[in-house]
C-alpha positions in Angstrom: 22.0 49.9 34.8 22.6 53.3 33.2 26.5 53.4 34.6 26.3 49.2 33.2 25.1 50.6 29.5 27.4 53.5 29.6 30.2 51.8 30.5 29.5 48.8 28.2 29.1 51.0 25.6 32.1 53.1 26.1 34.3 49.9 26.2 33.1 48.7 22.1 33.2 52.3 21.2 37.5 52.3 22.0 37.0 48.7 20.2 35.4 49.7 17.3 36.1 53.4 16.6 39.7 52.5 15.7 39.1 49.2 13.9 36.6 51.1 11.8 38.8 54.0 10.7 41.8 51.9 10.7 41.1 51.3 6.5 42.0 48.0 7.9 39.9 45.1 6.2 41.4 42.4 8.1 40.7 43.7 11.2 36.9 44.7 10.1 36.1 41.3 9.0 37.9 39.7 12.3 35.9 42.3 14.3 32.6 41.6 12.5 33.0 37.7 12.2 33.2 37.9 16.1 29.8 40.0 16.7 28.0 37.5 13.7 29.1 34.2 15.5 27.9 35.8 18.4 24.2 36.8 16.7 23.9 33.5 15.4 24.9 31.7 19.0 21.7 34.1 19.9 19.7 33.3 16.9 20.3 29.8 17.6 19.0 30.0 21.3 16.0 32.1 20.1 14.9 29.6 18.4 15.8 26.2 20.8 18.1 25.2 18.5 20.9 23.1 19.7 24.3 23.4 18.6 24.2 26.6 19.0 27.8 27.2 19.4 29.1 24.9 16.5 26.5 26.6 14.2 27.6 30.0 15.3 31.4 29.0 15.0 30.8 27.8 10.9 28.7 30.9 10.0 31.5 33.5 11.5 34.3 31.3 9.6 32.2 31.1 6.2 31.8 35.6 6.7 35.5 35.5 7.0 36.1 33.5 4.3 33.9 35.3 1.9 34.8 38.4 3.2 38.5 37.8 2.5 38.9 35.6 -0.6 37.3 36.4 -3.9 34.9 34.2 -4.1 32.7 33.2 -7.0 29.4 34.0 -5.0 27.0 36.9 -6.0 27.0 39.6 -3.8 23.7 40.8 -5.1 22.4 37.7 -5.3 22.5 37.2 -1.6 21.2 40.8 -0.5 18.0 40.5 -3.2 17.7 37.3 -1.4 17.9 38.5 2.0 15.3 41.4 1.0 12.9 39.0 -0.5 13.3 36.8 2.4 11.9 40.2 4.7 9.3 41.1 2.2 7.5 37.5 1.5 9.1 35.6 4.8 10.3 37.6 8.0 7.4 40.6 7.9 4.3 38.8 7.7 4.8 36.9 10.6 4.3 40.1 12.6 0.5 40.2 11.1 0.0 36.4 11.5 2.4 35.0 14.0 5.1 32.2 14.2 4.9 28.7 14.4 5.3 26.7 17.7 8.5 26.6 18.7 10.3 23.2 17.8 8.3 22.4 14.7 9.5 22.2 10.8 8.1 26.1 10.3 10.0 26.9 13.1 13.2 25.5 11.8 12.3 27.2 8.4 12.1 30.6 9.7 15.4 30.1 11.7 17.5 29.4 8.6 15.6 32.4 6.6 16.4 34.8 9.4 19.8 33.3 9.7 20.7 34.0 6.2 19.3 37.5 7.1 21.8 37.8 9.6 24.4 36.7 7.3 23.3 39.2 4.4 23.4 41.6 7.2 27.2 41.6 8.0 28.3 40.8 4.6 26.8 43.5 3.6 28.5 45.5 6.3 31.6 44.1 4.9 30.8 45.4 1.5 29.9 49.2 2.3 32.9 49.2 4.7 35.2 48.2 1.7 33.9 51.5 -0.4 34.2 53.5 2.7 33.7 54.1 6.7 31.4 57.2 6.0 29.4 55.5 3.6 29.0 52.2 5.8 28.7 54.3 9.3 26.1 57.1 7.6 23.8 54.1 6.3 24.1 52.5 10.0 23.4 56.1 11.1 19.5 56.4 9.2 18.4 53.4 11.4 19.9 55.0 14.4 17.8 58.1 14.0 14.8 56.2 13.5 15.3 54.4 16.3 15.9 57.2 18.3 13.3 59.4 16.8 10.6 56.2 17.2 11.6 56.6 21.0 11.4 60.5 21.9 8.1 60.9 19.7 6.9 58.0 21.2 7.3 59.4 24.5 5.8 62.9 23.5 3.5 62.1 21.4 2.5 58.2 21.6 -1.1 57.4 22.1 -2.3 54.6 19.2 -0.4 51.0 19.9 1.9 50.1 16.6 2.5 45.9 17.8 0.6 46.0 21.7 0.9 42.2 21.2 4.6 42.2 20.4 6.0 45.7 22.1 3.6 47.4 23.8 5.9 50.4 23.9 6.0 51.1 20.3 3.4 54.0 19.0 2.0 54.5 15.7 3.3 57.9 16.4 6.8 57.1 17.1 7.4 55.4 13.9 5.9 58.0 11.6 8.3 60.4 14.2 11.4 57.7 13.3 10.5 58.5 9.5 10.0 62.1 9.0 13.6 62.3 11.3 15.2 60.3 9.1 14.1 61.9 6.2 15.4 65.4 7.5 18.9 63.5 8.5 19.1 62.5 4.5 17.4 65.6 3.1 20.9 67.5 5.1 23.5 64.5 4.3 21.8 65.4 0.6 22.2 69.3 0.8 25.1 69.9 3.1 28.5 69.4 0.8 30.9 68.5 3.7 28.3 65.3 3.8 28.8 64.2 0.2 30.2 60.7 0.7 27.5 59.5 2.7 24.9 57.4 1.7 22.1 59.9 1.2 24.1 61.7 -0.3 25.2 59.9 -3.0 21.5 58.5 -3.6 20.4 62.3 -4.1 23.9 62.9 -7.0 23.2 59.8 -8.8 18.9 59.6 -8.5 17.8 62.8 -7.3 15.1 63.6 -4.6 12.3 61.4 -4.8 14.5 58.4 -5.2 16.3 59.4 -2.0 13.0 60.2 -0.7 11.8 56.7 -1.3 14.9 54.9 -0.1 15.1 56.8 3.3 11.0 56.2 4.3 11.9 52.4 2.9 14.5 52.0 5.2 12.8 53.7 8.0 10.0 51.2 7.7 12.5 48.0 7.2 14.0 49.4 10.4 10.9 49.2 12.5 10.4 45.9 11.0 13.5 44.0 11.9 12.9 45.4 15.8 9.3 44.1 15.5 10.6 40.8 14.6 13.3 40.0 17.1 11.0 41.3 19.9 8.0 38.8 19.1 10.6 36.1 18.9 11.6 37.0 22.2 9.0 37.1 23.5 7.5 33.5 22.2 10.3 31.9 24.2 10.3 34.2 27.3 13.1 36.3 27.1 13.7 39.2 28.2 17.1 40.2 25.7 18.7 37.8 23.2 21.4 37.4 25.6 23.6 39.1 28.4 26.4 39.3 26.7 26.8 43.0 26.4 25.7 44.0 29.7 23.5 46.8 30.3 22.5 45.6 26.3 21.2 42.7 26.1 22.8 40.6 23.3 23.9 41.1 20.0 20.8 40.9 18.0 19.1 43.6 20.4 21.6 46.1 19.0 21.3 44.9 15.2 18.0 43.8 15.0 16.9 47.0 12.6 19.9 46.9 10.9 19.4 43.2 9.8 16.6 44.0 7.1 18.5 47.3 6.2 21.9 46.8 5.4 21.4 43.9 3.1 18.8 46.4 1.1 21.3 49.6 1.2 23.9 47.2 -0.1 22.0 46.6 -3.0 21.0 50.2 -3.7 24.5 50.5 -3.6 25.7 48.0 -6.1 22.5 48.3 -8.5 23.2 52.2 -8.7 26.6 52.0 -8.7 26.9 54.2 -6.2 
């Protein structure tokens, strides 16, 4: 299993890193469109919806068109909408539960989650257009939260964070991940070589208070995104969102924590003109 995970990771890195550092908007858009299509296909499966491939293709084509053309659609509106969806629609489901599969409520959440996924990829494209460093440093915050939560949970975890959704996660792990994110963000802010990163730009434009607030929000949002996808899988009895990435599960399994974070980060960049 570990060997398969490593091989898959190396293949993905070999494909994605040259695209990321090429600076090519076209290459990035088509690569992101491919992963978006896969994520949308998995989303349809998690909600047991028909026409998964057709809908996935449609979302991918809309993404590619919007990314390569000057559309009249307001990106800040989309990023704001995604953030509102998470705060008032998807995150509360962690407390109140999901409606039965097949009902109107489930279909509504399926559509909202699809918009959130779409917004995540549009946000990635938006940040990439500004700089590769800005995009990667934002994603690195989420990866840091995940790594910190895993190791702190292993070392200190006693109180379960959401036992009915993801029994392995603990409050200690979540807090540890948040502390590590803040430490990573502050490092970026005060190391001159990292001046073009997302945390450093927030610090230089808005100060340390705004930076710490954003870092804590990102950490919390990443946990919410992870738990929400876990809840979807548990409801339908899936271990992974798919088997598209051998050893890793599906695309949603890899980006679940990014889905609520990226539109929020793009909104911050846009509003504060970072």
